[in-house]
N, C-alpha and C positions, 0 to 999 in steps of 0.2 A: 304121350295121350296117347297117339295115332303109331297102330298095330302092323299101319298098311307098308310093307315088302314097294319101291322105296318109299320111306317114311314123306309123308305130307308135307306143305311147305308150315312149318309154324303161324300163330300169327301176327308174329312179329315184319318180318317177310312182304314184305312189295307184293308179293304172288300171293298173298293167306287163302284167298276165294275159294284158289287150286283144291283145298280141302273137299274129305268125300265127308255124301252129307251121309248121318249119323242120326241122325230125327225128323222130320217134316210135318210143320202143319198150314199146306194152306191151304184151311178153311181162313186163322192168323195170320194167314203171310208168310210164314218166315220158317227158314231153314238153321237146324242146327252145325253147325263143320264142325269133321274132327277135332282138327288145334281150338275148340272153343270161341269159335265164331262165329257168331248170328247175323241172319243171312237174311233181309228182310226181302221182303218180293220188288221194290220201288228199288232197289238195288245199292241199299244206305245200311252199314253192317256196325252191330257193338261186340269189340276186341271183349277180347276176356276182364283187359284189365280195365275199365268202366267206361273207355273212349269210344264215343260211336263219332264214328265219319258220312255224312250226309252224300246221298245217290245223288250222282252224277248227273250237271246238272249241264241244258243239249238248250242252245238257241236256235227259236226257231224261226225265226225273225234270216236267220243266214243260214237255215237250209228253204226255209218259201225262194229266198234270191236263188239258188241251185237249179233247184227245184223249175224257174220261170227262165232261166238263160237258153 
């Protein structure tokens, strides 16, 4: 699907979100990457095979302790 040189990482690669954006809809909160991955503004992802990846979890309690120290 990708015609970039060098080719973008495939959807099965751990680096799949590094692919080029081919369509973006910021008003709806998503972008389509050239490897078929849909990347959402909250950093969740929908892979071409239908699997969904949740956005990364942020532990705010840990972040607050580090700021307070």
